KEDREN-622209 format. One line per field, with one value per residue: residue number from 1; x, y, z of N, C-alpha, C in turn; residue in one letter. Coordinates in Angstrom, 2 decimals, m for minus. Layout:
% residues N
resi	[NUM; ...]
n_c1	[X; ...]
n_c2	[Y; ...]
n_c3	[Z; ...]
ca_c1	[X; ...]
ca_c2	[Y; ...]
ca_c3	[Z; ...]
c_c1	[X; ...]
c_c2	[Y; ...]
c_c3	[Z; ...]
resn	[A; ...]
//
This chain:
% residues 117
resi	[1; 2; 3; 4; 5; 6; 7; 8; 9; 10; 11; 12; 13; 14; 15; 16; 17; 18; 19; 20; 21; 22; 23; 24; 25; 26; 27; 28; 29; 30; 31; 32; 33; 34; 35; 36; 37; 38; 39; 40; 41; 42; 43; 44; 45; 46; 47; 48; 49; 50; 51; 52; 53; 54; 55; 56; 57; 58; 59; 60; 61; 62; 63; 64; 65; 66; 67; 68; 69; 70; 71; 72; 73; 74; 75; 76; 77; 78; 79; 80; 81; 82; 83; 84; 85; 86; 87; 88; 89; 90; 91; 92; 93; 94; 95; 96; 97; 98; 99; 100; 101; 102; 103; 104; 105; 106; 107; 108; 109; 110; 111; 112; 113; 114; 115; 116; 117]
n_c1	[m10.41; m9.77; m10.87; m9.39; m6.85; m7.45; m8.20; m5.77; m4.10; m5.44; m5.13; m2.37; m2.01; m3.30; m1.69; 0.64; 0.02; 0.20; 2.78; 3.07; 4.04; 2.69; 1.10; 2.04; 2.02; 3.87; 3.90; 4.48; 5.76; 8.06; 11.01; 13.20; 12.35; 12.04; 14.70; 15.91; 14.59; 15.45; 18.22; 18.37; 17.29; 19.14; 21.40; 20.35; 20.06; 22.61; 23.80; 25.12; 23.72; 20.29; 17.03; 13.77; 10.75; 7.64; 4.99; 3.03; 4.22; 2.81; 0.45; 0.77; 1.64; 4.08; 7.35; 9.35; 12.56; 14.13; 15.80; 19.26; 19.94; 20.33; 23.61; 25.75; 26.40; 24.47; 21.34; 18.06; 17.28; 16.89; 16.49; 14.66; 12.61; 13.47; 11.40; 9.99; 8.20; 6.43; 6.51; 4.97; 5.96; 5.79; 5.61; 7.65; 9.05; 9.70; 11.29; 10.67; 12.28; 10.82; 11.72; 13.76; 12.91; 14.24; 14.44; 14.69; 15.43; 13.75; 14.99; 13.98; 11.93; 8.48; 5.62; 2.31; m0.26; m1.61; m4.23; m5.42; m5.98]
n_c2	[5.38; 6.89; 9.35; 10.03; 10.51; 12.73; 14.58; 14.84; 15.92; 18.31; 19.59; 19.84; 21.62; 23.91; 24.48; 25.21; 27.64; 29.37; 30.32; 32.03; 35.08; 38.20; 41.32; 44.11; 46.43; 48.74; 48.51; 50.65; 53.99; 54.97; 56.97; 55.18; 52.86; 53.83; 54.52; 51.99; 50.81; 52.61; 52.16; 49.49; 49.77; 51.56; 49.94; 48.12; 49.57; 50.26; 52.70; 55.24; 57.37; 58.01; 59.10; 58.74; 58.35; 60.22; 59.33; 57.20; 54.79; 53.19; 52.92; 52.58; 50.03; 49.96; 51.34; 54.02; 54.80; 57.72; 58.94; 59.97; 63.49; 65.58; 66.38; 69.35; 69.93; 68.78; 68.73; 68.08; 65.03; 61.69; 59.69; 57.32; 56.64; 53.96; 51.29; 49.52; 46.77; 46.23; 43.38; 40.66; 37.65; 34.50; 35.63; 37.47; 40.59; 42.06; 43.87; 44.07; 44.29; 45.76; 45.65; 43.66; 41.62; 40.80; 40.06; 41.71; 41.40; 43.00; 43.28; 43.23; 44.99; 45.52; 44.41; 44.29; 42.41; 43.86; 43.45; 43.16; 45.64]
n_c3	[m80.96; m83.22; m82.52; m80.31; m81.39; m82.95; m80.96; m79.55; m81.51; m81.91; m79.43; m79.43; m81.52; m80.45; m78.24; m79.50; m80.54; m78.39; m78.10; m80.18; m81.76; m80.71; m81.39; m79.36; m76.59; m74.56; m70.98; m69.38; m69.72; m68.56; m67.81; m67.45; m68.79; m71.42; m71.89; m71.91; m74.15; m76.14; m76.08; m76.97; m79.56; m80.66; m80.85; m82.63; m85.02; m85.36; m84.44; m82.35; m81.17; m81.15; m82.20; m81.18; m83.02; m83.05; m80.79; m78.60; m76.66; m74.94; m76.12; m78.86; m81.21; m82.37; m82.94; m84.09; m85.43; m86.00; m88.93; m89.15; m88.92; m91.87; m93.08; m93.00; m95.61; m97.10; m98.79; m98.89; m97.28; m98.38; m96.58; m94.65; m91.72; m89.47; m88.77; m86.10; m84.82; m81.79; m79.90; m78.19; m76.86; m75.58; m73.02; m72.96; m73.99; m77.14; m79.85; m83.29; m86.34; m89.06; m91.68; m91.91; m90.25; m88.04; m84.58; m81.49; m78.09; m75.39; m72.68; m69.32; m69.76; m69.58; m71.28; m72.77; m74.35; m77.26; m77.90; m75.50; m74.63]
ca_c1	[m9.02; m9.74; m11.19; m8.26; m5.79; m7.93; m8.13; m4.37; m3.57; m6.06; m4.45; m1.00; m2.14; m3.64; m0.54; 1.63; m0.39; 0.52; 4.10; 3.09; 4.23; 1.45; 1.37; 2.01; 2.34; 4.58; 2.99; 4.75; 6.70; 8.95; 12.33; 14.05; 11.88; 12.39; 16.14; 16.19; 14.14; 16.33; 19.49; 18.23; 17.08; 20.40; 22.23; 19.71; 20.34; 24.07; 24.14; 25.29; 22.65; 19.11; 15.85; 12.56; 9.64; 6.51; 4.06; 2.92; 4.55; 1.81; m0.75; 1.15; 2.30; 5.30; 8.21; 10.23; 13.83; 14.30; 17.12; 20.11; 19.67; 21.27; 24.83; 25.74; 26.56; 23.37; 20.05; 17.06; 17.73; 15.87; 16.47; 13.39; 12.75; 13.44; 10.20; 10.05; 6.97; 6.56; 5.98; 4.93; 6.08; 6.11; 5.72; 8.77; 8.84; 10.71; 11.01; 11.02; 12.52; 9.85; 12.39; 14.52; 12.24; 15.08; 13.84; 15.63; 14.73; 13.70; 15.19; 13.58; 10.77; 7.19; 4.60; 1.09; m0.86; m2.38; m5.64; m5.92; m6.08]
ca_c2	[5.59; 7.95; 10.61; 10.33; 11.11; 14.04; 15.49; 15.10; 16.85; 19.59; 20.18; 20.21; 22.84; 25.01; 24.84; 25.84; 29.05; 30.16; 30.92; 32.86; 36.49; 38.99; 42.76; 44.48; 47.81; 48.77; 48.74; 52.00; 54.77; 55.67; 57.26; 54.00; 51.96; 54.45; 54.44; 50.63; 50.66; 53.42; 51.46; 48.30; 50.24; 52.14; 48.81; 47.48; 50.37; 50.47; 54.10; 55.54; 58.29; 57.92; 59.84; 58.00; 59.09; 60.59; 58.27; 56.75; 53.34; 52.46; 52.83; 52.17; 48.71; 50.12; 52.48; 54.34; 55.45; 58.72; 58.92; 61.07; 64.73; 65.81; 67.12; 70.75; 70.05; 68.06; 69.40; 67.16; 63.65; 60.69; 58.63; 57.06; 56.07; 52.51; 50.99; 48.26; 46.40; 45.73; 41.98; 39.85; 36.25; 33.67; 36.47; 38.39; 41.70; 42.22; 44.73; 43.34; 45.17; 45.49; 45.39; 42.40; 40.62; 40.45; 40.38; 42.15; 41.32; 44.16; 42.68; 44.09; 45.85; 44.79; 44.80; 43.48; 42.19; 44.99; 43.08; 43.25; 47.07]
ca_c3	[m81.31; m84.19; m81.81; m79.41; m82.24; m83.32; m79.82; m79.26; m82.53; m81.69; m78.28; m79.83; m82.31; m79.57; m77.39; m80.37; m80.74; m77.21; m78.27; m81.37; m81.49; m80.72; m81.25; m77.94; m76.18; m73.29; m69.83; m68.86; m70.55; m67.64; m68.41; m67.46; m69.84; m72.71; m72.04; m72.33; m75.54; m77.01; m76.16; m77.85; m80.92; m81.16; m81.25; m83.80; m86.22; m85.37; m84.24; m80.94; m80.76; m81.99; m81.76; m81.49; m83.63; m82.16; m80.48; m77.22; m76.67; m74.15; m76.98; m80.22; m81.31; m83.11; m82.60; m85.21; m85.18; m87.02; m89.56; m88.69; m89.68; m92.96; m92.77; m93.43; m97.06; m97.72; m98.86; m98.35; m97.17; m98.74; m95.56; m94.01; m90.37; m89.30; m88.00; m85.34; m84.15; m80.43; m79.94; m76.98; m77.22; m74.42; m71.84; m73.08; m74.90; m78.20; m81.00; m84.54; m87.46; m90.15; m92.94; m91.90; m89.42; m86.89; m83.30; m80.42; m76.78; m74.51; m71.35; m68.22; m70.16; m69.53; m72.27; m72.73; m75.66; m77.70; m77.94; m74.11; m74.28]
c_c1	[m8.90; m9.97; m10.06; m7.12; m6.19; m7.82; m6.70; m3.80; m4.19; m5.42; m3.05; m1.02; m2.45; m2.45; 0.55; 1.31; m0.01; 1.87; 4.18; 3.27; 2.91; 1.85; 1.17; 2.27; 3.10; 3.61; 3.25; 5.77; 7.60; 10.28; 13.25; 13.66; 12.26; 13.87; 16.54; 15.80; 15.07; 17.68; 19.44; 18.08; 18.37; 21.34; 21.68; 20.01; 21.82; 24.46; 24.22; 24.16; 21.50; 18.02; 14.65; 11.54; 8.55; 5.59; 4.05; 3.11; 3.64; 0.51; m0.44; 1.90; 3.60; 6.08; 9.11; 11.47; 14.05; 15.68; 17.96; 19.79; 20.70; 22.47; 24.78; 25.86; 25.43; 22.12; 19.02; 17.59; 16.60; 15.73; 15.08; 13.61; 12.80; 12.27; 10.33; 8.67; 7.31; 5.82; 6.02; 4.99; 6.55; 6.35; 6.86; 8.47; 10.00; 10.31; 11.50; 11.11; 11.58; 10.52; 13.06; 13.83; 13.05; 14.42; 14.93; 14.89; 14.84; 13.80; 14.83; 12.40; 9.52; 6.28; 3.40; 0.53; m1.70; m3.87; m6.25; m6.13; m7.43]
c_c2	[6.81; 9.32; 11.00; 10.99; 12.52; 15.03; 15.80; 16.07; 18.23; 20.31; 20.62; 21.50; 24.06; 25.46; 25.51; 27.32; 29.94; 30.88; 31.85; 34.34; 37.26; 40.47; 43.20; 45.98; 47.72; 49.05; 50.11; 52.68; 55.61; 55.98; 56.05; 53.02; 52.53; 54.36; 53.03; 50.41; 51.39; 52.74; 50.26; 48.74; 50.87; 51.04; 48.18; 48.25; 50.74; 51.95; 54.37; 56.43; 58.16; 58.83; 59.01; 58.90; 59.37; 59.37; 57.93; 55.24; 52.54; 52.28; 52.29; 50.86; 48.76; 51.31; 52.75; 55.04; 56.43; 58.63; 60.07; 62.34; 64.89; 66.62; 68.54; 70.92; 69.32; 68.95; 68.54; 65.76; 62.70; 59.58; 58.53; 56.49; 54.54; 52.18; 49.60; 48.02; 45.90; 44.40; 41.39; 38.40; 35.48; 34.51; 37.47; 39.41; 41.85; 43.40; 43.98; 44.32; 44.82; 45.16; 44.00; 41.27; 40.20; 40.91; 40.68; 42.09; 42.64; 43.66; 43.69; 44.98; 44.98; 45.33; 43.89; 43.40; 43.40; 44.69; 43.12; 44.68; 47.39]
c_c3	[m82.22; m83.48; m80.88; m80.21; m82.62; m82.17; m79.42; m80.25; m82.35; m80.52; m78.64; m80.65; m81.45; m78.73; m78.23; m80.58; m79.56; m77.38; m79.48; m80.99; m81.63; m80.67; m79.80; m77.79; m74.86; m72.17; m69.21; m69.76; m69.62; m68.32; m68.46; m68.59; m71.21; m72.93; m72.48; m73.78; m76.50; m77.15; m77.07; m79.30; m81.49; m81.62; m82.54; m85.09; m86.34; m85.35; m82.74; m80.40; m81.70; m81.37; m82.14; m82.14; m82.64; m81.93; m79.01; m77.18; m75.77; m74.92; m78.37; m80.19; m82.10; m82.61; m83.81; m84.72; m86.33; m87.66; m89.03; m89.53; m90.80; m92.49; m93.32; m94.94; m97.82; m97.78; m98.16; m98.32; m97.56; m97.68; m94.92; m92.60; m90.45; m88.36; m87.39; m84.72; m82.75; m80.38; m78.53; m77.40; m75.97; m73.15; m71.90; m74.16; m75.87; m79.08; m82.23; m85.68; m88.60; m91.46; m92.97; m91.15; m88.20; m85.60; m82.28; m79.09; m76.03; m73.10; m70.26; m68.52; m70.16; m70.62; m72.12; m74.13; m76.03; m77.72; m76.54; m73.67; m73.75]
resn	[M; K; Y; R; I; L; S; V; S; L; L; A; G; L; S; A; C; Q; G; A; P; K; P; A; V; L; T; D; A; S; P; E; T; I; A; T; V; T; G; V; L; A; A; A; V; D; R; A; Q; I; E; L; G; A; G; D; L; T; Q; D; T; F; V; S; V; L; P; P; P; P; G; P; L; E; G; N; S; P; A; L; P; A; V; F; D; I; I; L; M; D; G; D; C; Y; V; Q; D; R; T; T; G; T; M; Y; P; L; N; G; V; K; C; R; S; A; S; A; S]
//
């Protein structure tokens, strides 16, 4: 009896880990995929136009959104990029804001676990 309870609790713990968020990378960086990611991130930072930071989303587990350029009457801007981690959870791809922890689904975008690289 004691071993049966132990094995059931062990299996329950293992199955719970399957849904845990994992660092991920995109499977492709086609213009359509980048357009989808850009649209989701624009909504996340509440701006109509954004520029993604440098990087290869098929290799990097994060993406950054550059701050808007300074206006004509501004000197240097103290604004920093918004950084989002690419997450794979239950077979679906998300970006997660590093500052707030809010997750945004990347509907129609395929990603794979970064550890499977």
